[in-house]
N, CA, C and O atoms as a GROMACS GRO file, in nm:
protein
  336
    1MET      N    1  -0.215  -0.171   0.888
    1MET     CA    2  -0.258  -0.062   0.802
    1MET      C    3  -0.182   0.064   0.844
    1MET      O    4  -0.161   0.089   0.963
    2LYS      N    5  -0.142   0.140   0.747
    2LYS     CA    6  -0.068   0.263   0.776
    2LYS      C    7  -0.160   0.366   0.839
    2LYS      O    8  -0.281   0.368   0.813
    3GLN      N    9  -0.102   0.450   0.923
    3GLN     CA   10  -0.178   0.557   0.988
    3GLN      C   11  -0.098   0.687   0.976
    3GLN      O   12  -0.014   0.716   1.061
    4HIS      N   13  -0.124   0.764   0.871
    4HIS     CA   14  -0.063   0.895   0.854
    4HIS      C   15  -0.142   0.993   0.939
    4HIS      O   16  -0.264   0.985   0.947
    5LYS      N   17  -0.071   1.084   1.004
    5LYS     CA   18  -0.137   1.175   1.098
    5LYS      C   19  -0.122   1.320   1.054
    5LYS      O   20  -0.019   1.359   0.999
    6VAL      N   21  -0.226   1.399   1.078
    6VAL     CA   22  -0.221   1.544   1.061
    6VAL      C   23  -0.215   1.601   1.202
    6VAL      O   24  -0.306   1.580   1.282
    7MET      N   25  -0.107   1.674   1.230
    7MET     CA   26  -0.080   1.723   1.365
    7MET      C   27  -0.093   1.875   1.372
    7MET      O   28  -0.057   1.947   1.279
    8LEU      N   29  -0.145   1.921   1.485
    8LEU     CA   30  -0.148   2.063   1.519
    8LEU      C   31  -0.075   2.073   1.652
    8LEU      O   32  -0.134   2.053   1.759
    9GLY      N   33   0.054   2.103   1.644
    9GLY     CA   34   0.137   2.098   1.764
    9GLY      C   35   0.155   1.953   1.806
    9GLY      O   36   0.210   1.873   1.730
   10GLU      N   37   0.108   1.918   1.926
   10GLU     CA   38   0.115   1.780   1.974
   10GLU      C   39  -0.019   1.708   1.959
   10GLU      O   40  -0.029   1.589   1.991
   11GLN      N   41  -0.120   1.778   1.912
   11GLN     CA   42  -0.254   1.722   1.901
   11GLN      C   43  -0.275   1.660   1.762
   11GLN      O   44  -0.241   1.721   1.660
   12VAL      N   45  -0.331   1.539   1.758
   12VAL     CA   46  -0.364   1.472   1.633
   12VAL      C   47  -0.502   1.520   1.588
   12VAL      O   48  -0.602   1.500   1.658
   13LEU      N   49  -0.507   1.583   1.471
   13LEU     CA   50  -0.635   1.629   1.418
   13LEU      C   51  -0.703   1.522   1.334
   13LEU      O   52  -0.826   1.514   1.332
   14TYR      N   53  -0.623   1.440   1.264
   14TYR     CA   54  -0.681   1.348   1.166
   14TYR      C   55  -0.583   1.234   1.143
   14TYR      O   56  -0.462   1.256   1.143
   15GLN      N   57  -0.635   1.113   1.124
   15GLN     CA   58  -0.554   0.998   1.085
   15GLN      C   59  -0.612   0.941   0.957
   15GLN      O   60  -0.734   0.932   0.942
   16ALA      N   61  -0.524   0.903   0.864
   16ALA     CA   62  -0.571   0.847   0.738
   16ALA      C   63  -0.480   0.733   0.696
   16ALA      O   64  -0.360   0.736   0.723
   17ALA      N   65  -0.536   0.634   0.630
   17ALA     CA   66  -0.457   0.522   0.579
   17ALA      C   67  -0.383   0.563   0.451
   17ALA      O   68  -0.277   0.507   0.422
   18GLN      N   69  -0.436   0.657   0.377
   18GLN     CA   70  -0.371   0.702   0.254
   18GLN      C   71  -0.309   0.839   0.278
   18GLN      O   72  -0.374   0.930   0.330
   19LEU      N   73  -0.183   0.851   0.239
   19LEU     CA   74  -0.110   0.975   0.259
   19LEU      C   75  -0.175   1.091   0.185
   19LEU      O   76  -0.177   1.204   0.236
   20SER      N   77  -0.228   1.066   0.066
   20SER     CA   78  -0.291   1.175  -0.010
   20SER      C   79  -0.413   1.232   0.063
   20SER      O   80  -0.439   1.352   0.054
   21HIS      N   81  -0.486   1.147   0.134
   21HIS     CA   82  -0.602   1.198   0.209
   21HIS      C   83  -0.557   1.287   0.324
   21HIS      O   84  -0.619   1.391   0.350
   22ALA      N   85  -0.451   1.248   0.394
   22ALA     CA   86  -0.399   1.329   0.504
   22ALA      C   87  -0.347   1.462   0.450
   22ALA      O   88  -0.366   1.566   0.513
   23GLU      N   89  -0.279   1.459   0.335
   23GLU     CA   90  -0.227   1.584   0.276
   23GLU      C   91  -0.340   1.677   0.237
   23GLU      O   92  -0.330   1.799   0.256
   24ARG      N   93  -0.448   1.623   0.181
   24ARG     CA   94  -0.561   1.709   0.142
   24ARG      C   95  -0.630   1.768   0.264
   24ARG      O   96  -0.670   1.884   0.262
   25PHE      N   97  -0.643   1.689   0.370
   25PHE     CA   98  -0.703   1.739   0.493
   25PHE      C   99  -0.617   1.851   0.551
   25PHE      O  100  -0.670   1.953   0.595
   26ALA      N  101  -0.485   1.832   0.553
   26ALA     CA  102  -0.395   1.934   0.606
   26ALA      C  103  -0.401   2.061   0.522
   26ALA      O  104  -0.398   2.172   0.576
   27ALA      N  105  -0.410   2.046   0.390
   27ALA     CA  106  -0.419   2.164   0.303
   27ALA      C  107  -0.548   2.242   0.331
   27ALA      O  108  -0.548   2.365   0.329
   28ALA      N  109  -0.657   2.170   0.356
   28ALA     CA  110  -0.784   2.238   0.386
   28ALA      C  111  -0.775   2.311   0.520
   28ALA      O  112  -0.828   2.422   0.533
   29ARG      N  113  -0.710   2.251   0.620
   29ARG     CA  114  -0.696   2.319   0.750
   29ARG      C  115  -0.603   2.440   0.738
   29ARG      O  116  -0.626   2.542   0.802
   30ARG      N  117  -0.499   2.429   0.654
   30ARG     CA  118  -0.410   2.545   0.634
   30ARG      C  119  -0.485   2.659   0.566
   30ARG      O  120  -0.460   2.776   0.596
   31ALA      N  121  -0.577   2.626   0.476
   31ALA     CA  122  -0.659   2.730   0.411
   31ALA      C  123  -0.750   2.799   0.511
   31ALA      O  124  -0.788   2.914   0.491
   32GLU      N  125  -0.784   2.728   0.620
   32GLU     CA  126  -0.865   2.788   0.726
   32GLU      C  127  -0.781   2.867   0.825
   32GLU      O  128  -0.835   2.933   0.913
   33GLY      N  129  -0.648   2.860   0.811
   33GLY     CA  130  -0.561   2.937   0.899
   33GLY      C  131  -0.494   2.857   1.009
   33GLY      O  132  -0.426   2.916   1.093
   34LEU      N  133  -0.511   2.725   1.012
   34LEU     CA  134  -0.444   2.642   1.113
   34LEU      C  135  -0.308   2.597   1.060
   34LEU      O  136  -0.298   2.551   0.946
   35ALA      N  137  -0.205   2.610   1.141
   35ALA     CA  138  -0.069   2.572   1.100
   35ALA      C  139  -0.046   2.426   1.136
   35ALA      O  140   0.021   2.396   1.235
   36CYS      N  141  -0.101   2.334   1.056
   36CYS     CA  142  -0.085   2.192   1.083
   36CYS      C  143   0.011   2.131   0.981
   36CYS      O  144   0.039   2.190   0.877
   37HIS      N  145   0.060   2.011   1.014
   37HIS     CA  146   0.152   1.943   0.924
   37HIS      C  147   0.120   1.793   0.923
   37HIS      O  148   0.056   1.742   1.015
   38VAL      N  149   0.167   1.724   0.819
   38VAL     CA  150   0.142   1.581   0.802
   38VAL      C  151   0.263   1.504   0.851
   38VAL      O  152   0.377   1.538   0.819
   39VAL      N  153   0.238   1.399   0.929
   39VAL     CA  154   0.343   1.308   0.973
   39VAL      C  155   0.316   1.174   0.906
   39VAL      O  156   0.225   1.102   0.948
   40PRO      N  157   0.394   1.138   0.802
   40PRO     CA  158   0.369   1.010   0.735
   40PRO      C  159   0.411   0.892   0.822
   40PRO      O  160   0.506   0.901   0.900
   41ASP      N  161   0.340   0.782   0.809
   41ASP     CA  162   0.373   0.659   0.881
   41ASP      C  163   0.485   0.590   0.805
   41ASP      O  164   0.471   0.562   0.685
   42THR      N  165   0.595   0.561   0.871
   42THR     CA  166   0.711   0.501   0.804
   42THR      C  167   0.731   0.354   0.841
   42THR      O  168   0.833   0.296   0.805
   43THR      N  169   0.636   0.294   0.911
   43THR     CA  170   0.652   0.153   0.947
   43THR      C  171   0.639   0.065   0.823
   43THR      O  172   0.562   0.095   0.732
   44GLN      N  173   0.715  -0.042   0.821
   44GLN     CA  174   0.711  -0.136   0.709
   44GLN      C  175   0.599  -0.237   0.730
   44GLN      O  176   0.578  -0.285   0.842
   45ALA      N  177   0.528  -0.268   0.624
   45ALA     CA  178   0.423  -0.369   0.632
   45ALA      C  179   0.490  -0.506   0.643
   45ALA      O  180   0.572  -0.542   0.558
   46ASN      N  181   0.456  -0.581   0.744
   46ASN     CA  182   0.517  -0.710   0.766
   46ASN      C  183   0.406  -0.815   0.770
   46ASN      O  184   0.372  -0.868   0.876
   47ARG      N  185   0.351  -0.843   0.653
   47ARG     CA  186   0.238  -0.937   0.646
   47ARG      C  187   0.290  -1.079   0.633
   47ARG      O  188   0.389  -1.104   0.565
   48PRO      N  189   0.222  -1.172   0.697
   48PRO     CA  190   0.263  -1.312   0.682
   48PRO      C  191   0.225  -1.364   0.544
   48PRO      O  192   0.138  -1.308   0.477
   49ALA      N  193   0.289  -1.472   0.502
   49ALA     CA  194   0.260  -1.530   0.372
   49ALA      C  195   0.117  -1.585   0.372
   49ALA      O  196   0.071  -1.641   0.471
   50ARG      N  197   0.048  -1.567   0.260
   50ARG     CA  198  -0.087  -1.621   0.247
   50ARG      C  199  -0.077  -1.768   0.211
   50ARG      O  200  -0.006  -1.805   0.117
   51ILE      N  201  -0.147  -1.852   0.284
   51ILE     CA  202  -0.143  -1.996   0.263
   51ILE      C  203  -0.262  -2.039   0.179
   51ILE      O  204  -0.376  -2.002   0.206
   52ASN      N  205  -0.234  -2.118   0.075
   52ASN     CA  206  -0.341  -2.172  -0.008
   52ASN      C  207  -0.410  -2.283   0.072
   52ASN      O  208  -0.344  -2.380   0.110
   53PRO      N  209  -0.541  -2.271   0.097
   53PRO     CA  210  -0.608  -2.371   0.181
   53PRO      C  211  -0.616  -2.509   0.117
   53PRO      O  212  -0.631  -2.609   0.188
   54LEU      N  213  -0.606  -2.518  -0.015
   54LEU     CA  214  -0.615  -2.649  -0.081
   54LEU      C  215  -0.484  -2.726  -0.072
   54LEU      O  216  -0.485  -2.848  -0.050
   55THR      N  217  -0.372  -2.657  -0.088
   55THR     CA  218  -0.243  -2.726  -0.090
   55THR      C  219  -0.167  -2.713   0.041
   55THR      O  220  -0.080  -2.795   0.070
   56GLY      N  221  -0.198  -2.611   0.123
   56GLY     CA  222  -0.124  -2.589   0.246
   56GLY      C  223   0.009  -2.520   0.224
   56GLY      O  224   0.086  -2.503   0.319
   57LYS      N  225   0.037  -2.479   0.100
   57LYS     CA  226   0.164  -2.412   0.069
   57LYS      C  227   0.140  -2.262   0.053
   57LYS      O  228   0.028  -2.219   0.025
   58PRO      N  229   0.244  -2.182   0.072
   58PRO     CA  230   0.228  -2.037   0.049
   58PRO      C  231   0.198  -2.009  -0.097
   58PRO      O  232   0.244  -2.080  -0.186
   59ARG      N  233   0.121  -1.906  -0.120
   59ARG     CA  234   0.092  -1.864  -0.257
   59ARG      C  235   0.219  -1.807  -0.320
   59ARG      O  236   0.302  -1.748  -0.252
   60ARG      N  237   0.232  -1.827  -0.450
   60ARG     CA  238   0.349  -1.775  -0.519
   60ARG      C  239   0.335  -1.625  -0.540
   60ARG      O  240   0.227  -1.575  -0.571
   61MET      N  241   0.445  -1.556  -0.522
   61MET     CA  242   0.446  -1.412  -0.543
   61MET      C  243   0.474  -1.385  -0.690
   61MET      O  244   0.553  -1.455  -0.753
   62ARG      N  245   0.410  -1.286  -0.744
   62ARG     CA  246   0.434  -1.249  -0.884
   62ARG      C  247   0.555  -1.158  -0.891
   62ARG      O  248   0.565  -1.061  -0.817
   63ALA      N  249   0.644  -1.190  -0.980
   63ALA     CA  250   0.762  -1.107  -1.001
   63ALA      C  251   0.722  -0.990  -1.090
   63ALA      O  252   0.636  -1.003  -1.177
   64LYS      N  253   0.786  -0.876  -1.068
   64LYS     CA  254   0.757  -0.759  -1.152
   64LYS      C  255   0.805  -0.786  -1.294
   64LYS      O  256   0.912  -0.842  -1.315
   65GLY      N  257   0.725  -0.746  -1.390
   65GLY     CA  258   0.764  -0.761  -1.529
   65GLY      C  259   0.730  -0.897  -1.587
   65GLY      O  260   0.767  -0.925  -1.701
   66ILE      N  261   0.660  -0.983  -1.513
   66ILE     CA  262   0.625  -1.115  -1.565
   66ILE      C  263   0.473  -1.131  -1.558
   66ILE      O  264   0.410  -1.098  -1.457
   67ILE      N  265   0.417  -1.181  -1.666
   67ILE     CA  266   0.274  -1.207  -1.672
   67ILE      C  267   0.256  -1.358  -1.664
   67ILE      O  268   0.323  -1.432  -1.736
   68ARG      N  269   0.166  -1.405  -1.580
   68ARG     CA  270   0.140  -1.549  -1.570
   68ARG      C  271   0.015  -1.582  -1.652
   68ARG      O  272  -0.091  -1.523  -1.633
   69VAL      N  273   0.031  -1.678  -1.743
   69VAL     CA  274  -0.082  -1.724  -1.822
   69VAL      C  275  -0.090  -1.875  -1.808
   69VAL      O  276   0.013  -1.941  -1.791
   70PRO      N  277  -0.210  -1.932  -1.814
   70PRO     CA  278  -0.221  -2.077  -1.802
   70PRO      C  279  -0.153  -2.146  -1.919
   70PRO      O  280  -0.171  -2.108  -2.034
   71GLY      N  281  -0.074  -2.248  -1.888
   71GLY     CA  282  -0.008  -2.327  -1.992
   71GLY      C  283  -0.101  -2.435  -2.044
   71GLY      O  284  -0.215  -2.444  -2.000
   72PRO      N  285  -0.053  -2.516  -2.138
   72PRO     CA  286  -0.140  -2.618  -2.200
   72PRO      C  287  -0.183  -2.727  -2.102
   72PRO      O  288  -0.288  -2.788  -2.121
   73CYS      N  289  -0.104  -2.752  -1.997
   73CYS     CA  290  -0.138  -2.860  -1.903
   73CYS      C  291  -0.186  -2.805  -1.770
   73CYS      O  292  -0.192  -2.879  -1.671
   74GLY      N  293  -0.221  -2.677  -1.763
   74GLY     CA  294  -0.271  -2.618  -1.640
   74GLY      C  295  -0.165  -2.546  -1.560
   74GLY      O  296  -0.200  -2.470  -1.469
   75GLU      N  297  -0.035  -2.567  -1.590
   75GLU     CA  298   0.069  -2.496  -1.516
   75GLU      C  299   0.083  -2.355  -1.572
   75GLU      O  300   0.036  -2.326  -1.682
   76ASP      N  301   0.146  -2.268  -1.496
   76ASP     CA  302   0.164  -2.130  -1.541
   76ASP      C  303   0.287  -2.121  -1.631
   76ASP      O  304   0.391  -2.178  -1.601
   77ALA      N  305   0.273  -2.049  -1.739
   77ALA     CA  306   0.386  -2.020  -1.826
   77ALA      C  307   0.422  -1.874  -1.806
   77ALA      O  308   0.335  -1.787  -1.807
   78ASP      N  309   0.550  -1.847  -1.789
   78ASP     CA  310   0.595  -1.709  -1.768
   78ASP      C  311   0.622  -1.642  -1.902
   78ASP      O  312   0.694  -1.695  -1.986
   79ILE      N  313   0.565  -1.525  -1.919
   79ILE     CA  314   0.588  -1.445  -2.038
   79ILE      C  315   0.638  -1.310  -1.992
   79ILE      O  316   0.573  -1.244  -1.911
   80LYS      N  317   0.752  -1.269  -2.040
   80LYS     CA  318   0.808  -1.140  -2.000
   80LYS      C  319   0.738  -1.029  -2.075
   80LYS      O  320   0.708  -1.042  -2.194
   81LYS      N  321   0.711  -0.918  -2.005
   81LYS     CA  322   0.651  -0.801  -2.067
   81LYS      C  323   0.757  -0.732  -2.153
   81LYS      O  324   0.874  -0.730  -2.116
   82PRO      N  325   0.717  -0.676  -2.265
   82PRO     CA  326   0.814  -0.600  -2.344
   82PRO      C  327   0.847  -0.469  -2.271
   82PRO      O  328   0.760  -0.411  -2.207
   83PRO      N  329   0.972  -0.422  -2.281
   83PRO     CA  330   1.008  -0.295  -2.215
   83PRO      C  331   0.931  -0.181  -2.277
   83PRO      O  332   0.905  -0.178  -2.397
   84GLN      N  333   0.893  -0.086  -2.190
   84GLN     CA  334   0.814   0.028  -2.238
   84GLN      C  335   0.897   0.153  -2.240
   84GLN      O  336   0.848   0.259  -2.277
   0.00000   0.00000   0.00000
């Protein structure tokens, strides 16, 4: 999970998983007169593949722009989204 930090010098005032929450907290502290700043977490999420317990295979990832709908025999049919 990401950990964005609100810093006052070298001291951590607040940690948040969502950057918008850390920014709002920092804005509120600045309104009170504290010169704090937000340090966003830049680490990449490196999650392992989710394994389907029934088949033992990794779950399929959905490609952007493709909608999966059940086909006539239970398999997924790919339908491309129209461009917007």
